[in-house]
N, C-alpha and C positions, 0 to 999 in steps of 0.2 A: 430264903428261897421263896416263901409264900408271898413276901412283899414284891419280889421281882415278878412273880406270876400275876399278882393283883395289878401291878403297874402295867404289865404286858397286855392283860385282858382290857384294862381301861383304855389304853392306847388303841387296841384293835377295835374296840366299840366306837371310839371317836371317828376312826377311819371309816368304819361302815356308815355312821351317821352322815359324815361329810360326802360320801359317795352316793347316797340316795338321790339327792336332787339331780345329779348328773345322769344317773341311771334313768330317773323319771323323765328328764328331758329327752334323752335318747329314745325311750319308749314312746313318748308322745310323737316325736318326729317319724318313728317307724309306723305308728298307728295311722298318722296322716297319710303316709306313703302307701300303706296297705289297705286303707279304708275303701279304695276303688274296687278291690277284688273281694275283700272278706265279707262284705255285706250284700253282694249281688244276689238278688232273687232271680234265679235262672228261669223260672217259669214266666215271670213278667217280661224279662229281657228277650228270651228266646222261646216263644210259646210253642213252637213246633217241636222243641226238645232234641232236634237233630243237630249235631255240631257240624260246622263247615269243614269239609274235607280238604285239607290244605297240603300241598307239597312245598318243601323248601328247596329252592334251586341255588346251590352253592353254600359253601361254609367258610369262604375265604374272607368275608366281611365280618369282623368280629361283633358287629351289632347283632349277628345271628344268635348270640346267646341270650338275647331278649326273648326270642320265641322258644328256643330250646329249653331255657331255664324257668319259663313262665309257669305260674301256678295253674293247675288244671281246674278250670271252672266250667267246663262243659260247652264252651262256645265254639272251639276249634278242635280238630283232631289232625295231627300230622300223620299222613298216610304214605309219605315217601320223601326221601332226600336225594338230591343229585349232587354227588361229589366224587370226582375221579380220584382224588387224593385219599386213598384208603387209610393211610396212616393218620391223617387229620380227622377223618370221619370216625376212626376207632377211638382216637383221643377224646373227641367230643361225646362219643357213645358212652365211654366210661365216666365222663363227667356228668352227663345229663341223664343217662339211663335208657336212651332209646336202643332198639334192636338193630344190629347191622343188617338184618334181613330187609329192612326198608330203605337201605342205601343202594343207590344205582349209579353207574358210571356216566350215564348220559340221560338227556330228556327223553330220547327215543326209548331207551330201555325202561325208564320209569313208566311212560305212558303205555307201553305194551303190557304192563302188569297192573297198574292202577290208574284210574282216571279221576284225577282230583277235580273239585269244583273250582278251585282257586290255587294260585301259586304266589309265593313270596320270594323275590330274587335277592339273594345275598351273595351274588357273584361279583365280578368286576363291574364297574360302571359301563365299560365298553360292552360287556356281554348282556346288558339289558335289552338291546335290540334283538339279539338272538332269541331271548326268552319270549319276547312278544311275537316275533315271527313264527315261533313254534306253537305257542299256546293260544294266541288270539284266534286263528282259523278254527281251532277246536272248541271255541266258545267258553274257554277257561278265563276267569277273571284274574287280574294281575295286580300285585302291589310290589313296587320296587323300593329299594332303600335309596335315600336321597343321594345325589340329585337324580332327576328323571332320566338323563341321558348324558353321554359323554360329550355331545356337542349339539348344536341346533339342527344340523342335518339329520342325525339319528333320531332326535326328538320328533321331527316332523314325520318320519317314516313310521315310528311307533304310534303316534296319534292317528295317522291315516288307517293303520291296521286295526287299532282299537275301534275306531268309528265304523269302519267297514264290517267288522264282525260283531258289533254291538256288545262289546265287553268293557268292563271297568278297567281303567288303567290309572291306579292311584300311586302316590309317592309318600313315603314315610319319613318324617323328621322327628327327632326326639322332642324338639320344641313344640310340636303340634299337640302334645298331651300335657303342657304346662297349664296348671290352673291360673297362674298369674297372667299369662298371655290372653287367655279367654276373658278373664275379668277385666283386663284392660280394654279389650275390644268392646265389651258391654259398657264400660264407663264412657268410652269415646263415642260409639255409634248408638247406643240405646238410651243413655242417660245424659249425654252432652255435657259430661262433667267438667271438661277442661277446654272446651271450645274446639273449633276446627284445628286439625293437625297442621302445625307449621314445620316441625322438624322431628326426624326419627333417627336415632343412633343405635347401632348394634355392634356389640363386641362379642365375637365368637372365636373359639379356639382353645388351645392348650400349649404347653411348652414344646410340643413336637411329638410326632408318632414314634420315633425312636426313643426320645427322652421319657415317654410314658410307658414304654415297654410293649408296643404293639408287636405281635408275633410275625414271623418271616413270611407267612403266607398272606397276611394283610399288607405288610410293607412292600412286598414284591410288586403289587400293582397300584398301591396308593401313591407311591412315589415315581410312577411311570407316566409321563405326559400323554401317552396314547391310551392306556388302559383306564386312567382316572380323568383325563381331559385337562390335567394341570395339577397344581399342588394345593396350597392353602386357599387360593381363589376358588377353586372348584369345591374343595372339602368343606369350607366354612362360609364362603361368600353366598352360597345358596340359601343359608338359613335366613339372613337378613332380607335377601331378595324375596324369599317365600312370604315371610311375615309382612313385609312392606306391601307386597302385592295384595295380600288379604286386607290389610288395613285401609289401603287406598282403593280397594274394590276393583282391582284389575287395570287401573290407570297405567299409562306408559310414561316413563320420563321423557322430557324433551331432549336432554343432553346426558351423556354419561362420561365420567372421567375415572380412570383407574390407574393406579400405580402399583406395580408388583416389585418385590425385592427378593434377593437371595442373601439373607444374612448368614446362612450356614451352608455354603456350597459344598463344603467337605462332607456334610451329611446328606444334603438333598441337591446333588449336582444337576439333575434333570429338570427340576420344577421350582416354581416360586415357593417360598415359605412364608410370605407375608404380602398381603394385598389390602389396599385401601380403595374403596369405591365411593364416588359421590354421584348420586342420581339426582338430577335437577328436574323436578316436576313443575307443572305450572304454578302451584301455590305452596309446594312443600319441598323440602330438601331432605334426602335420606343419605346418611353416612354409614357405610359398612366397613368395619375393621375386622378382617379375617386373618388370623395368624397362627403359625406354629412356633410363635416366640413369646407368648404370654408367660408370665411367671406362675400361672395357675390355670387350671381348668375354668372356662367361663362361657356362659351363654346368657347374656343379659341384654336388656332392651330399655331404651329411654324414648319416651313419647312426649313431646311438648306441644301443647295447644295454645290457643290465644289467651287463655286465662289461667292455666295451670299445667301440671305435668304428672306423668306416671313413670316411676322407675321400677322395673322388674329385675331384681337382683339374681333370681334363679326361678325355679318352677313355682315357688310359693311366697317368698319374701318380697314384699312390695313397699314402696313409699309413694304416697299420693298427696298431691297439693292441688286442691281445686281452686284456692284463691290465696294470694300472698297474705291477705289480712288474717285469714284463719290459720295459715301455716300448714306444714306437712303432717301427715299421719302415717303410722306404720301398720301394716296388717299382713296376715297370712292368707293367701287365696285358698279357697276350697278346691279339692280335687274335681276333675270333670265328672259329670254324672256317670253312674255305672252303665255299662253297655256301649259307651263311647269313650272310655277312659284310657284306652291304649290302642295301638294300631290293629291289633288282631281282633279285639272285641268290636271295634269300629268296622273292620273289614267284613266280619261275620254278620253284623247287623245290616250293613249295606247290601250284601249279597242275599242273605236269608230272609230278611224282614223288609227289603226294599227301602231301607232308610235313605232319605234323600241326601246326595252329596251337594253341599253348598257351592253355588257357582263362585269361582275364585276363592273357595275355601282352601285351607292349607294343603289338603290331600288331593284336591281336584286336578284334573288334566289341564283345565284352562290356566289355572294358577302356575302349574309347573311348566307349561309351555312359555309363559311369560318369564319365568325364572331362567330358562334356557336362553331366551333372547337377551336378557340382562347380562348373563355370564358371557355369551358370545360377543356382545358389543364391548363388554369390559376387557376381554382378551385383546380385542382390536385396539382399544385405547391404550392398553399397557404396551403393546407391541410398537405402536406408532408414536407414542408419547404425546398424543393429542386428545382433546375432548372431542367426543363423536356425537354428531346430530343423529337422533334416533330415526326419524323419518327418512332422512337421506340414506342412511346406512342400510336399512332393511329394504327400501325400494331398490337400491343397487344390488343387494345380495340376492333378492328374489329374481331380478332380471338376469343375473349371472347364472343362477340355477336353471332358469327356463332356456337360456341360450345353450348351456351344456347339454340339456336334455334333447335339444334339436339337432346337435352335432352327431 
């Protein structure tokens, strides 16, 4: 019996030893992920000490868990939530610990009780316009979840309201807070490490919203061509368009080609579940592959210059080749600086500390208006089956809008 116990103890000891490296690796990864919030000096980032009073508009976009489950670091305070679906609000209340006393059925009800300094929209994409129409005239700053709008027409109305009432209108993408994407931008534009950009390739998406278990409230509008503006093209095509616009500093493509497919019409009968966009700029080609048919979740980027390349496999893992002679190297990108490390810290810093919004930066209105133009012309290309000339399309589109306004 003693021999058996000794043998068992020895085996258990070996298992523990073998497990330690894996545990340490996991802790290292978590440390990298958490570094952006755990080491924040609130006094240096937010010298006024007063958090930004934020209202959350809608809970039907599951990216809302990002703000509801976010560590409290003193930069924002959720003062109200608008969600008419009380059952959903109660479910998230139990999950995240907010009081149902701050949940309101409408924007009107919320504003009659609390006056937020800023709002974040996690409702349907179609509903973004309504949020801007209500809050912009009240001087309330707005951040919407990507993309900016359901279509180019809505985007123009939203931009006009934001400019008229002098409020911020920002757009949030998960990839905006990837250290790898920022490091690539620095390599290209500040260090000229790979020469001028020749080609960019983006792979964004997952196996499908049903396949990955999105809840009913999310699926109801995400798979609706009116409420979402499309399927995978809208959902994931915007990521590549957003990043390309930043890297190319707001340049517009000369021609756009887009092919959309329905590989799973039994699951997504109303919208595309796969889209490939080719954006031909004067000196650069951008390829965006947006899909609900990947074998796995992915948001990666490839940037090819005249002398080398940068591959961003995710938010931190990178492969860089500055010259073929020296070959590629692997590295892990550092997180973004504290205070601009996630959408809500950034939003607070921009509003409270007047932190400048980079022109054609990933969150900026200029960038996201360009994204909406790219998506709009891509839809037209996919519908007609033709490559579309950018200048001709938007000249004709603007003329059509002006004529309709005169009638």
